[in-house]
Biopython code that builds the backbone (N, CA, C, O; Angstrom):
import numpy as np
from Bio.PDB.StructureBuilder import StructureBuilder

atoms = [
    (1, "MET", "N", (-39.295, -17.525, 18.339)),
    (1, "MET", "CA", (-40.039, -16.365, 17.540)),
    (1, "MET", "C", (-41.433, -15.998, 18.372)),
    (1, "MET", "O", (-42.313, -16.773, 18.745)),
    (2, "THR", "N", (-41.324, -14.313, 18.566)),
    (2, "THR", "CA", (-42.466, -14.012, 18.897)),
    (2, "THR", "C", (-43.525, -13.275, 17.970)),
    (2, "THR", "O", (-43.185, -12.635, 16.975)),
    (3, "MET", "N", (-44.612, -13.398, 18.316)),
    (3, "MET", "CA", (-45.809, -13.396, 17.731)),
    (3, "MET", "C", (-45.637, -12.154, 16.830)),
    (3, "MET", "O", (-45.934, -12.264, 15.640)),
    (4, "ARG", "N", (-45.176, -10.974, 17.316)),
    (4, "ARG", "CA", (-44.897, -9.839, 16.518)),
    (4, "ARG", "C", (-43.975, -10.118, 15.107)),
    (4, "ARG", "O", (-44.230, -9.650, 13.997)),
    (5, "LYS", "N", (-42.887, -10.968, 15.443)),
    (5, "LYS", "CA", (-42.011, -11.175, 14.331)),
    (5, "LYS", "C", (-42.779, -11.898, 13.026)),
    (5, "LYS", "O", (-42.739, -11.626, 11.826)),
    (6, "ARG", "N", (-43.641, -13.148, 13.926)),
    (6, "ARG", "CA", (-44.218, -13.500, 12.843)),
    (6, "ARG", "C", (-45.273, -12.897, 11.919)),
    (6, "ARG", "O", (-45.058, -12.923, 10.707)),
    (7, "LEU", "N", (-46.478, -12.317, 12.430)),
    (7, "LEU", "CA", (-46.889, -11.119, 12.059)),
    (7, "LEU", "C", (-46.390, -10.602, 10.861)),
    (7, "LEU", "O", (-47.020, -10.608, 9.804)),
    (8, "ALA", "N", (-45.021, -10.057, 11.049)),
    (8, "ALA", "CA", (-44.478, -8.989, 10.281)),
    (8, "ALA", "C", (-43.914, -9.819, 9.006)),
    (8, "ALA", "O", (-43.972, -9.464, 7.829)),
    (9, "GLY", "N", (-43.403, -10.908, 9.483)),
    (9, "GLY", "CA", (-42.581, -11.781, 8.644)),
    (9, "GLY", "C", (-43.990, -12.489, 7.550)),
    (9, "GLY", "O", (-43.685, -12.933, 6.443)),
    (10, "SER", "N", (-45.383, -12.511, 7.994)),
    (10, "SER", "CA", (-46.454, -12.904, 7.304)),
    (10, "SER", "C", (-46.913, -11.628, 6.211)),
    (10, "SER", "O", (-47.102, -11.725, 4.999)),
    (11, "ALA", "N", (-47.009, -10.514, 7.013)),
    (11, "ALA", "CA", (-47.522, -9.261, 6.065)),
    (11, "ALA", "C", (-46.381, -9.229, 4.881)),
    (11, "ALA", "O", (-46.728, -8.780, 3.789)),
    (12, "VAL", "N", (-44.858, -9.747, 5.081)),
    (12, "VAL", "CA", (-44.119, -9.076, 4.212)),
    (12, "VAL", "C", (-44.400, -10.096, 2.834)),
    (12, "VAL", "O", (-44.546, -9.593, 1.720)),
    (13, "ALA", "N", (-44.451, -11.474, 3.040)),
    (13, "ALA", "CA", (-44.755, -12.375, 2.049)),
    (13, "ALA", "C", (-46.007, -11.911, 1.522)),
    (13, "ALA", "O", (-46.060, -11.820, 0.296)),
    (14, "LEU", "N", (-47.019, -11.599, 2.178)),
    (14, "LEU", "CA", (-48.451, -11.561, 1.684)),
    (14, "LEU", "C", (-48.420, -10.501, 0.679)),
    (14, "LEU", "O", (-49.160, -10.608, -0.299)),
    (15, "SER", "N", (-47.381, -9.132, 0.849)),
    (15, "SER", "CA", (-47.202, -8.113, 0.304)),
    (15, "SER", "C", (-46.798, -8.318, -1.092)),
    (15, "SER", "O", (-47.240, -7.708, -2.066)),
    (16, "GLY", "N", (-45.684, -9.479, -1.083)),
    (16, "GLY", "CA", (-44.498, -9.715, -1.985)),
    (16, "GLY", "C", (-45.868, -10.116, -2.761)),
    (16, "GLY", "O", (-46.427, -9.404, -3.595)),
    (17, "ALA", "N", (-46.186, -11.063, -2.439)),
    (17, "ALA", "CA", (-47.318, -12.237, -2.860)),
    (17, "ALA", "C", (-48.435, -11.425, -4.252)),
    (17, "ALA", "O", (-48.687, -11.807, -5.394)),
    (18, "ALA", "N", (-48.807, -10.386, -3.591)),
    (18, "ALA", "CA", (-49.587, -9.423, -4.227)),
    (18, "ALA", "C", (-49.059, -8.563, -5.210)),
    (18, "ALA", "O", (-49.710, -8.080, -6.137)),
    (19, "LEU", "N", (-47.866, -8.384, -4.986)),
    (19, "LEU", "CA", (-47.224, -7.752, -6.227)),
    (19, "LEU", "C", (-47.207, -8.546, -7.505)),
    (19, "LEU", "O", (-47.643, -8.227, -8.611)),
    (20, "LEU", "N", (-46.519, -9.813, -7.056)),
    (20, "LEU", "CA", (-46.575, -10.883, -8.242)),
    (20, "LEU", "C", (-47.687, -10.980, -8.947)),
    (20, "LEU", "O", (-47.746, -11.137, -10.167)),
    (21, "VAL", "N", (-48.957, -10.851, -7.886)),
    (21, "VAL", "CA", (-49.917, -11.518, -8.909)),
    (21, "VAL", "C", (-50.378, -10.432, -9.717)),
    (21, "VAL", "O", (-50.752, -10.688, -10.861)),
    (22, "GLY", "N", (-50.413, -8.995, -9.195)),
    (22, "GLY", "CA", (-50.500, -7.658, -9.699)),
    (22, "GLY", "C", (-49.840, -7.362, -10.976)),
    (22, "GLY", "O", (-50.412, -6.775, -11.895)),
    (23, "ALA", "N", (-48.514, -7.815, -11.024)),
    (23, "ALA", "CA", (-47.608, -7.953, -11.872)),
    (23, "ALA", "C", (-47.970, -8.590, -13.175)),
    (23, "ALA", "O", (-47.845, -8.036, -14.267)),
    (24, "ALA", "N", (-48.526, -10.050, -12.934)),
    (24, "ALA", "CA", (-49.050, -10.748, -13.763)),
    (24, "ALA", "C", (-50.361, -10.109, -14.494)),
    (24, "ALA", "O", (-50.449, -10.341, -15.700)),
    (25, "VAL", "N", (-51.199, -9.473, -13.999)),
    (25, "VAL", "CA", (-52.102, -9.513, -14.712)),
    (25, "VAL", "C", (-52.188, -8.313, -15.458)),
    (25, "VAL", "O", (-53.017, -7.998, -16.312)),
    (26, "ALA", "N", (-51.061, -7.588, -14.944)),
    (26, "ALA", "CA", (-51.032, -6.050, -15.855)),
    (26, "ALA", "C", (-50.813, -6.043, -17.183)),
    (26, "ALA", "O", (-49.615, -6.259, -17.369)),
    (27, "GLN", "N", (-51.462, -5.880, -18.315)),
    (27, "GLN", "CA", (-51.190, -5.498, -19.393)),
    (27, "GLN", "C", (-51.523, -4.553, -20.124)),
    (27, "GLN", "O", (-52.677, -4.153, -20.278)),
    (28, "PRO", "N", (-50.299, -4.009, -20.760)),
    (28, "PRO", "CA", (-50.511, -2.387, -21.684)),
    (28, "PRO", "C", (-51.911, -2.605, -22.584)),
    (28, "PRO", "O", (-52.354, -3.591, -23.173)),
    (29, "ALA", "N", (-52.293, -1.540, -22.459)),
    (29, "ALA", "CA", (-53.604, -1.099, -23.080)),
    (29, "ALA", "C", (-53.740, -1.134, -24.817)),
    (29, "ALA", "O", (-54.779, -1.278, -25.461)),
    (30, "THR", "N", (-52.409, -0.961, -25.316)),
    (30, "THR", "CA", (-52.123, -0.962, -26.832)),
    (30, "THR", "C", (-51.836, -2.134, -27.274)),
    (30, "THR", "O", (-51.683, -2.191, -28.495)),
    (31, "ALA", "N", (-51.695, -3.215, -26.617)),
    (31, "ALA", "CA", (-51.131, -4.604, -26.743)),
    (31, "ALA", "C", (-52.123, -4.835, -27.664)),
    (31, "ALA", "O", (-53.339, -4.717, -27.515)),
    (32, "ALA", "N", (-51.184, -5.344, -29.108)),
    (32, "ALA", "CA", (-51.515, -5.844, -29.990)),
    (32, "ALA", "C", (-51.420, -7.612, -30.265)),
    (32, "ALA", "O", (-50.383, -8.264, -30.140)),
    (33, "THR", "N", (-52.772, -8.174, -30.664)),
    (33, "THR", "CA", (-52.356, -9.829, -30.766)),
    (33, "THR", "C", (-51.666, -10.064, -31.837)),
    (33, "THR", "O", (-51.499, -9.212, -32.710)),
    (34, "ILE", "N", (-51.076, -11.533, -31.896)),
    (34, "ILE", "CA", (-50.117, -11.743, -33.091)),
    (34, "ILE", "C", (-51.235, -12.148, -33.946)),
    (34, "ILE", "O", (-52.082, -12.973, -33.602)),
    (35, "PRO", "N", (-51.206, -11.456, -35.225)),
    (35, "PRO", "CA", (-52.000, -11.601, -36.776)),
    (35, "PRO", "C", (-51.777, -13.281, -37.308)),
    (35, "PRO", "O", (-51.508, -13.330, -38.509)),
    (36, "TRP", "N", (-51.844, -14.665, -36.610)),
    (36, "TRP", "CA", (-51.466, -15.488, -36.855)),
    (36, "TRP", "C", (-52.274, -15.879, -38.162)),
    (36, "TRP", "O", (-53.457, -15.540, -38.138)),
    (37, "GLY", "N", (-51.872, -16.478, -39.195)),
    (37, "GLY", "CA", (-52.396, -16.807, -40.621)),
    (37, "GLY", "C", (-52.462, -15.294, -41.308)),
    (37, "GLY", "O", (-53.226, -15.293, -42.274)),
    (38, "GLN", "N", (-51.902, -14.127, -41.067)),
    (38, "GLN", "CA", (-52.450, -13.148, -41.757)),
    (38, "GLN", "C", (-51.094, -12.281, -42.338)),
    (38, "GLN", "O", (-50.154, -12.549, -41.589)),
    (39, "ALA", "N", (-50.813, -11.657, -43.047)),
    (39, "ALA", "CA", (-49.819, -10.667, -43.455)),
    (39, "ALA", "C", (-50.491, -9.142, -43.589)),
    (39, "ALA", "O", (-51.515, -8.881, -44.221)),
    (40, "ASN", "N", (-49.501, -8.014, -42.691)),
    (40, "ASN", "CA", (-50.301, -6.841, -42.611)),
    (40, "ASN", "C", (-49.088, -5.598, -42.455)),
    (40, "ASN", "O", (-48.099, -5.728, -41.734)),
    (41, "PHE", "N", (-49.400, -4.322, -43.326)),
    (41, "PHE", "CA", (-48.695, -3.514, -42.706)),
    (41, "PHE", "C", (-49.885, -2.735, -41.739)),
    (41, "PHE", "O", (-51.107, -2.831, -41.854)),
    (42, "TYR", "N", (-49.134, -1.972, -40.797)),
    (42, "TYR", "CA", (-49.751, -1.152, -39.954)),
    (42, "TYR", "C", (-49.185, 0.344, -39.923)),
    (42, "TYR", "O", (-48.000, 0.673, -39.868)),
    (43, "SER", "N", (-50.241, 1.124, -39.967)),
    (43, "SER", "CA", (-49.692, 2.554, -40.242)),
    (43, "SER", "C", (-48.957, 3.207, -38.907)),
    (43, "SER", "O", (-48.248, 4.207, -39.020)),
    (44, "GLY", "N", (-49.228, 2.444, -37.416)),
    (44, "GLY", "CA", (-48.591, 2.907, -36.466)),
    (44, "GLY", "C", (-47.514, 1.758, -36.016)),
    (44, "GLY", "O", (-47.534, 0.611, -36.461)),
    (45, "ALA", "N", (-46.445, 2.319, -34.932)),
    (45, "ALA", "CA", (-45.502, 1.389, -34.655)),
    (45, "ALA", "C", (-46.263, -0.025, -33.467)),
    (45, "ALA", "O", (-47.303, 0.087, -32.817)),
    (46, "ASP", "N", (-45.634, -0.852, -33.498)),
    (46, "ASP", "CA", (-46.179, -1.875, -32.303)),
    (46, "ASP", "C", (-47.412, -2.217, -32.849)),
    (46, "ASP", "O", (-48.383, -2.129, -32.097)),
    (47, "TYR", "N", (-47.651, -2.732, -34.434)),
    (47, "TYR", "CA", (-49.062, -3.173, -34.800)),
    (47, "TYR", "C", (-50.270, -2.572, -34.195)),
    (47, "TYR", "O", (-51.128, -3.202, -33.577)),
    (48, "THR", "N", (-50.265, -1.083, -34.462)),
    (48, "THR", "CA", (-51.379, -0.506, -34.157)),
    (48, "THR", "C", (-51.657, 0.705, -35.535)),
    (48, "THR", "O", (-51.019, 0.940, -36.561)),
    (49, "GLY", "N", (-52.631, 1.147, -35.084)),
    (49, "GLY", "CA", (-53.123, 2.109, -36.229)),
    (49, "GLY", "C", (-53.772, 1.639, -37.384)),
    (49, "GLY", "O", (-54.096, 0.454, -37.319)),
    (50, "THR", "N", (-54.066, 2.254, -38.462)),
    (50, "THR", "CA", (-54.660, 1.280, -39.847)),
    (50, "THR", "C", (-54.089, -0.064, -40.080)),
    (50, "THR", "O", (-52.866, -0.197, -40.098)),
    (51, "VAL", "N", (-54.764, -0.923, -40.233)),
    (51, "VAL", "CA", (-54.188, -2.295, -40.848)),
    (51, "VAL", "C", (-54.592, -2.236, -42.369)),
    (51, "VAL", "O", (-55.639, -1.998, -42.969)),
    (52, "TYR", "N", (-53.144, -2.597, -42.772)),
    (52, "TYR", "CA", (-53.135, -3.008, -44.500)),
    (52, "TYR", "C", (-53.103, -4.263, -44.947)),
    (52, "TYR", "O", (-51.989, -4.639, -45.312)),
    (53, "PRO", "N", (-54.166, -5.193, -45.052)),
    (53, "PRO", "CA", (-53.589, -6.492, -45.212)),
    (53, "PRO", "C", (-52.881, -6.616, -46.153)),
    (53, "PRO", "O", (-53.112, -5.692, -46.932)),
    (54, "ILE", "N", (-51.823, -7.526, -46.663)),
    (54, "ILE", "CA", (-51.140, -7.779, -47.960)),
    (54, "ILE", "C", (-51.817, -9.264, -48.663)),
    (54, "ILE", "O", (-51.856, -10.396, -48.181)),
    (55, "PRO", "N", (-52.301, -8.762, -49.943)),
    (55, "PRO", "CA", (-52.802, -10.059, -50.538)),
    (55, "PRO", "C", (-51.726, -10.686, -51.359)),
    (55, "PRO", "O", (-50.727, -10.088, -51.758)),
    (56, "ALA", "N", (-52.029, -12.012, -51.592)),
    (56, "ALA", "CA", (-51.033, -12.800, -52.327)),
    (56, "ALA", "C", (-50.727, -12.372, -53.672)),
    (56, "ALA", "O", (-49.642, -12.602, -54.206)),
    (57, "THR", "N", (-51.830, -11.650, -54.312)),
    (57, "THR", "CA", (-51.728, -11.369, -55.655)),
    (57, "THR", "C", (-50.545, -10.286, -55.693)),
    (57, "THR", "O", (-49.865, -10.353, -56.717)),
    (58, "ASP", "N", (-50.166, -9.283, -54.750)),
    (58, "ASP", "CA", (-49.592, -8.270, -54.705)),
    (58, "ASP", "C", (-47.882, -9.020, -55.004)),
    (58, "ASP", "O", (-46.914, -8.763, -54.288)),
    (59, "THR", "N", (-47.848, -9.880, -56.104)),
    (59, "THR", "CA", (-46.278, -10.166, -56.704)),
    (59, "THR", "C", (-45.439, -9.083, -57.517)),
    (59, "THR", "O", (-44.262, -9.251, -57.837)),
    (60, "GLN", "N", (-46.089, -8.111, -57.768)),
    (60, "GLN", "CA", (-45.447, -7.140, -58.596)),
    (60, "GLN", "C", (-45.734, -6.060, -57.324)),
    (60, "GLN", "O", (-46.525, -6.043, -56.381)),
    (61, "CYS", "N", (-44.593, -5.112, -57.840)),
    (61, "CYS", "CA", (-44.475, -4.255, -57.002)),
    (61, "CYS", "C", (-45.822, -3.278, -56.637)),
    (61, "CYS", "O", (-46.621, -3.077, -57.552)),
    (62, "THR", "N", (-46.068, -2.685, -55.335)),
    (62, "THR", "CA", (-47.379, -2.178, -54.705)),
    (62, "THR", "C", (-46.805, -1.237, -53.841)),
    (62, "THR", "O", (-45.936, -1.455, -52.996)),
    (63, "ASN", "N", (-47.523, 0.159, -54.195)),
    (63, "ASN", "CA", (-47.422, 1.504, -53.236)),
    (63, "ASN", "C", (-48.517, 1.299, -52.222)),
    (63, "ASN", "O", (-49.662, 1.052, -52.603)),
    (64, "LEU", "N", (-48.188, 1.397, -50.857)),
    (64, "LEU", "CA", (-48.923, 1.760, -50.053)),
    (64, "LEU", "C", (-49.894, 2.810, -49.978)),
    (64, "LEU", "O", (-49.540, 3.818, -50.590)),
    (65, "SER", "N", (-50.985, 2.883, -49.429)),
    (65, "SER", "CA", (-51.668, 4.656, -49.763)),
    (65, "SER", "C", (-51.160, 5.414, -48.489)),
    (65, "SER", "O", (-51.179, 6.644, -48.441)),
    (66, "GLU", "N", (-50.571, 4.405, -47.157)),
    (66, "GLU", "CA", (-50.244, 5.632, -46.301)),
    (66, "GLU", "C", (-48.694, 4.844, -45.671)),
    (66, "GLU", "O", (-48.841, 3.797, -45.040)),
    (67, "PRO", "N", (-47.278, 5.388, -45.874)),
    (67, "PRO", "CA", (-46.771, 4.845, -45.093)),
    (67, "PRO", "C", (-46.737, 3.855, -43.694)),
    (67, "PRO", "O", (-47.342, 4.179, -42.673)),
    (68, "ALA", "N", (-46.018, 2.730, -43.798)),
    (68, "ALA", "CA", (-46.318, 1.843, -42.611)),
    (68, "ALA", "C", (-45.560, 1.985, -41.708)),
    (68, "ALA", "O", (-44.832, 2.802, -42.272)),
    (69, "LEU", "N", (-44.822, 1.777, -40.100)),
    (69, "LEU", "CA", (-44.377, 1.603, -39.247)),
    (69, "LEU", "C", (-44.094, 0.471, -38.541)),
    (69, "LEU", "O", (-43.316, 0.411, -37.589)),
    (70, "SER", "N", (-44.936, -0.723, -39.162)),
    (70, "SER", "CA", (-44.692, -1.902, -38.314)),
    (70, "SER", "C", (-45.252, -2.789, -39.541)),
    (70, "SER", "O", (-45.929, -2.359, -40.474)),
    (71, "VAL", "N", (-44.826, -4.123, -39.340)),
    (71, "VAL", "CA", (-45.355, -5.166, -40.417)),
    (71, "VAL", "C", (-45.225, -6.491, -39.558)),
    (71, "VAL", "O", (-44.467, -6.494, -38.589)),
    (72, "ALA", "N", (-45.847, -7.451, -39.849)),
    (72, "ALA", "CA", (-46.659, -9.006, -39.463)),
    (72, "ALA", "C", (-46.726, -9.863, -40.603)),
    (72, "ALA", "O", (-47.650, -9.763, -41.410)),
    (73, "ASN", "N", (-45.565, -10.918, -40.752)),
    (73, "ASN", "CA", (-45.959, -11.651, -42.127)),
    (73, "ASN", "C", (-45.922, -13.048, -41.058)),
    (73, "ASN", "O", (-45.032, -13.526, -40.355)),
    (74, "PHE", "N", (-47.396, -13.439, -41.329)),
    (74, "PHE", "CA", (-47.810, -15.027, -40.584)),
    (74, "PHE", "C", (-47.955, -15.666, -41.725)),
    (74, "PHE", "O", (-48.412, -16.791, -41.524)),
    (75, "LYS", "N", (-47.755, -15.425, -42.893)),
    (75, "LYS", "CA", (-48.454, -16.271, -44.316)),
    (75, "LYS", "C", (-48.116, -16.671, -45.333)),
    (75, "LYS", "O", (-48.560, -17.526, -46.099)),
    (76, "TYR", "N", (-46.714, -15.572, -45.348)),
    (76, "TYR", "CA", (-46.262, -15.721, -47.025)),
    (76, "TYR", "C", (-44.958, -16.167, -47.040)),
    (76, "TYR", "O", (-44.569, -15.998, -45.884)),
    (77, "ALA", "N", (-44.105, -16.616, -47.659)),
    (77, "ALA", "CA", (-42.604, -16.914, -47.189)),
    (77, "ALA", "C", (-41.776, -15.961, -47.419)),
    (77, "ALA", "O", (-40.579, -16.145, -47.201)),
    (78, "SER", "N", (-42.289, -14.636, -47.953)),
    (78, "SER", "CA", (-41.571, -13.435, -47.784)),
    (78, "SER", "C", (-42.232, -11.901, -48.312)),
    (78, "SER", "O", (-42.715, -11.713, -49.429)),
    (79, "VAL", "N", (-42.146, -11.110, -47.468)),
    (79, "VAL", "CA", (-42.793, -9.761, -47.925)),
    (79, "VAL", "C", (-41.483, -8.758, -48.194)),
    (79, "VAL", "O", (-40.796, -8.677, -47.176)),
    (80, "VAL", "N", (-41.094, -8.165, -49.041)),
    (80, "VAL", "CA", (-40.140, -7.467, -49.643)),
    (80, "VAL", "C", (-40.427, -6.213, -49.638)),
    (80, "VAL", "O", (-41.023, -5.743, -50.607)),
    (81, "ALA", "N", (-40.082, -5.440, -48.595)),
    (81, "ALA", "CA", (-40.224, -4.055, -48.155)),
    (81, "ALA", "C", (-39.239, -3.145, -48.744)),
    (81, "ALA", "O", (-38.114, -3.463, -49.130)),
    (82, "PHE", "N", (-39.887, -1.728, -48.783)),
    (82, "PHE", "CA", (-38.528, -0.626, -49.511)),
    (82, "PHE", "C", (-39.259, 0.618, -48.667)),
    (82, "PHE", "O", (-40.459, 0.805, -48.470)),
    (83, "PHE", "N", (-38.315, 1.259, -48.317)),
    (83, "PHE", "CA", (-38.463, 2.879, -48.106)),
    (83, "PHE", "C", (-38.920, 3.679, -48.860)),
    (83, "PHE", "O", (-39.520, 4.623, -48.346)),
    (84, "GLY", "N", (-38.819, 3.617, -50.329)),
    (84, "GLY", "CA", (-39.100, 4.397, -51.430)),
    (84, "GLY", "C", (-40.447, 3.740, -52.179)),
    (84, "GLY", "O", (-40.686, 2.545, -52.351)),
    (85, "GLU", "N", (-41.059, 4.624, -52.475)),
    (85, "GLU", "CA", (-42.134, 4.259, -53.519)),
    (85, "GLU", "C", (-41.708, 3.647, -54.809)),
    (85, "GLU", "O", (-40.694, 4.066, -55.368)),
    (86, "ASP", "N", (-42.498, 2.578, -55.370)),
    (86, "ASP", "CA", (-42.332, 2.276, -56.737)),
    (86, "ASP", "C", (-40.923, 1.310, -56.352)),
    (86, "ASP", "O", (-39.946, 1.478, -57.083)),
    (87, "CYS", "N", (-40.823, 0.394, -55.316)),
    (87, "CYS", "CA", (-39.845, -0.611, -54.884)),
    (87, "CYS", "C", (-38.374, -0.201, -54.797)),
    (87, "CYS", "O", (-37.429, -0.947, -55.051)),
    (88, "THR", "N", (-38.286, 1.233, -54.358)),
    (88, "THR", "CA", (-37.069, 1.616, -54.226)),
    (88, "THR", "C", (-36.384, 1.918, -53.117)),
    (88, "THR", "O", (-37.060, 2.537, -52.296)),
    (89, "GLN", "N", (-35.298, 1.704, -52.811)),
    (89, "GLN", "CA", (-34.632, 1.976, -51.251)),
    (89, "GLN", "C", (-34.942, 1.028, -50.493)),
    (89, "GLN", "O", (-35.808, 1.266, -49.651)),
    (90, "PRO", "N", (-34.464, -0.060, -50.533)),
    (90, "PRO", "CA", (-34.440, -1.665, -49.927)),
    (90, "PRO", "C", (-34.465, -1.821, -48.715)),
    (90, "PRO", "O", (-33.370, -1.874, -48.155)),
    (91, "TYR", "N", (-35.585, -1.936, -47.967)),
    (91, "TYR", "CA", (-35.683, -2.416, -46.550)),
    (91, "TYR", "C", (-34.945, -3.711, -45.942)),
    (91, "TYR", "O", (-34.085, -3.769, -45.063)),
    (92, "GLY", "N", (-35.607, -4.811, -46.751)),
    (92, "GLY", "CA", (-35.372, -6.104, -46.835)),
    (92, "GLY", "C", (-36.139, -6.983, -46.689)),
    (92, "GLY", "O", (-37.263, -6.510, -46.851)),
    (93, "ASN", "N", (-36.200, -8.262, -46.418)),
    (93, "ASN", "CA", (-37.514, -9.263, -46.520)),
    (93, "ASN", "C", (-38.107, -9.440, -45.042)),
    (93, "ASN", "O", (-37.307, -9.452, -44.106)),
    (94, "VAL", "N", (-39.216, -9.551, -44.843)),
    (94, "VAL", "CA", (-39.656, -10.050, -43.706)),
    (94, "VAL", "C", (-40.704, -11.768, -44.180)),
    (94, "VAL", "O", (-41.762, -12.088, -44.722)),
    (95, "THR", "N", (-39.725, -12.286, -43.641)),
    (95, "THR", "CA", (-39.945, -13.667, -44.070)),
    (95, "THR", "C", (-41.056, -14.602, -42.966)),
    (95, "THR", "O", (-41.285, -14.356, -41.782)),
    (96, "GLY", "N", (-41.522, -15.530, -43.673)),
    (96, "GLY", "CA", (-42.768, -15.625, -42.772)),
    (96, "GLY", "C", (-42.348, -15.701, -41.221)),
    (96, "GLY", "O", (-41.219, -15.798, -40.740)),
    (97, "LEU", "N", (-43.501, -15.633, -40.634)),
    (97, "LEU", "CA", (-43.409, -15.744, -38.954)),
    (97, "LEU", "C", (-42.532, -15.155, -38.248)),
    (97, "LEU", "O", (-41.898, -15.416, -37.225)),
    (98, "HIS", "N", (-42.636, -13.960, -39.278)),
    (98, "HIS", "CA", (-41.887, -12.654, -38.167)),
    (98, "HIS", "C", (-42.911, -11.382, -38.657)),
    (98, "HIS", "O", (-43.811, -11.286, -39.491)),
    (99, "GLN", "N", (-42.190, -10.335, -37.546)),
    (99, "GLN", "CA", (-42.942, -9.142, -37.550)),
    (99, "GLN", "C", (-41.884, -8.208, -37.129)),
    (99, "GLN", "O", (-40.965, -8.710, -36.483)),
    (100, "ALA", "N", (-41.845, -7.118, -37.338)),
    (100, "ALA", "CA", (-41.120, -5.924, -37.006)),
    (100, "ALA", "C", (-41.642, -4.464, -37.082)),
    (100, "ALA", "O", (-42.277, -3.960, -38.008)),
    (101, "ASN", "N", (-41.220, -3.852, -35.849)),
    (101, "ASN", "CA", (-41.510, -2.315, -36.438)),
    (101, "ASN", "C", (-40.139, -1.861, -36.961)),
    (101, "ASN", "O", (-39.022, -2.247, -36.617)),
    (102, "LEU", "N", (-40.491, -0.961, -37.864)),
    (102, "LEU", "CA", (-39.537, -0.567, -39.062)),
    (102, "LEU", "C", (-39.397, 0.764, -38.950)),
    (102, "LEU", "O", (-40.266, 1.630, -39.052)),
    (103, "PRO", "N", (-37.700, 0.926, -38.631)),
    (103, "PRO", "CA", (-36.986, 2.168, -38.469)),
    (103, "PRO", "C", (-36.995, 3.207, -39.357)),
    (103, "PRO", "O", (-36.288, 4.159, -39.026)),
    (104, "VAL", "N", (-37.627, 3.306, -40.450)),
    (104, "VAL", "CA", (-38.241, 4.102, -41.506)),
    (104, "VAL", "C", (-39.549, 3.434, -42.235)),
    (104, "VAL", "O", (-39.840, 2.278, -42.543)),
    (105, "PRO", "N", (-40.123, 4.554, -42.351)),
    (105, "PRO", "CA", (-41.492, 4.241, -42.970)),
    (105, "PRO", "C", (-41.240, 3.481, -44.135)),
    (105, "PRO", "O", (-40.231, 3.656, -44.818)),
    (106, "VAL", "N", (-42.325, 2.442, -44.453)),
    (106, "VAL", "CA", (-42.123, 1.426, -45.631)),
    (106, "VAL", "C", (-43.007, 1.971, -46.558)),
    (106, "VAL", "O", (-44.078, 2.350, -46.082)),
    (107, "LYS", "N", (-42.783, 2.163, -48.198)),
    (107, "LYS", "CA", (-43.569, 2.603, -48.957)),
    (107, "LYS", "C", (-44.412, 1.942, -50.018)),
    (107, "LYS", "O", (-45.522, 2.169, -50.500)),
    (108, "SER", "N", (-43.207, 0.786, -50.252)),
    (108, "SER", "CA", (-44.269, 0.056, -51.294)),
    (108, "SER", "C", (-43.313, -1.383, -50.853)),
    (108, "SER", "O", (-42.317, -1.397, -50.131)),
    (109, "TYR", "N", (-43.913, -2.438, -51.476)),
    (109, "TYR", "CA", (-43.444, -3.954, -51.140)),
    (109, "TYR", "C", (-43.761, -4.817, -52.248)),
    (109, "TYR", "O", (-44.154, -4.109, -53.175)),
    (110, "TYR", "N", (-43.762, -6.071, -52.568)),
    (110, "TYR", "CA", (-44.106, -7.340, -53.313)),
    (110, "TYR", "C", (-43.948, -8.411, -52.420)),
    (110, "TYR", "O", (-43.166, -8.498, -51.473)),
    (111, "VAL", "N", (-44.777, -9.216, -52.827)),
    (111, "VAL", "CA", (-44.798, -10.646, -52.163)),
    (111, "VAL", "C", (-44.189, -11.762, -52.848)),
    (111, "VAL", "O", (-44.159, -11.872, -54.074)),
    (112, "ILE", "N", (-43.592, -12.779, -51.832)),
    (112, "ILE", "CA", (-43.067, -13.662, -52.257)),
    (112, "ILE", "C", (-44.304, -14.967, -52.258)),
    (112, "ILE", "O", (-43.667, -15.824, -51.646)),
    (113, "PRO", "N", (-45.175, -15.383, -52.460)),
    (113, "PRO", "CA", (-46.301, -16.186, -51.786)),
    (113, "PRO", "C", (-46.187, -17.480, -50.981)),
    (113, "PRO", "O", (-46.850, -17.975, -50.069)),
    (114, "SER", "N", (-44.987, -17.877, -51.730)),
    (114, "SER", "CA", (-44.733, -19.123, -51.300)),
    (114, "SER", "C", (-43.232, -19.761, -51.236)),
    (114, "SER", "O", (-42.400, -19.017, -51.755)),
    (115, "TRP", "N", (-42.692, -21.015, -50.695)),
    (115, "TRP", "CA", (-41.431, -21.294, -50.315)),
    (115, "TRP", "C", (-41.497, -21.748, -51.613)),
    (115, "TRP", "O", (-42.558, -21.850, -52.229)),
    (116, "SER", "N", (-39.803, -22.181, -52.308)),
    (116, "SER", "CA", (-39.653, -22.819, -53.655)),
    (116, "SER", "C", (-38.393, -23.670, -52.850)),
    (116, "SER", "O", (-37.725, -24.506, -53.459)),
]
sb = StructureBuilder()
sb.init_structure("model")
sb.init_model(0)
sb.init_chain("A")
sb.init_seg("    ")
for serial, (resi, resn, name, xyz) in enumerate(atoms, 1):
    if name == "N":
        sb.init_residue(resn, " ", resi, " ")
    sb.init_atom(name, np.array(xyz, "f"), 0.0, 1.0, " ", f" {name:<3s}", serial, name[0])
structure = sb.get_structure()
């Protein structure tokens, strides 16, 4: 093998390694951390915007002050979400250890705090 071929092969290998390192370090600027031990609604998609903590005392229907576009539940057995105010137009349950971007803004909810 000639010196020129070895240098060309080394340059390709180093370029590939640099590309992999760059890809591993790149993070989106808006990436949200997982809210372990919490349950929250978010006004924006992908767990951004205003955070609305979900209290365990909200076992009756609660209307949100602003529609939510995402939810994370890492605290309760279930958060039952609704597209309409006053717990109308059911979306479904966001069970513990789950999160979701919502297809339509959620306007009300209630909490099932513990597993039975």
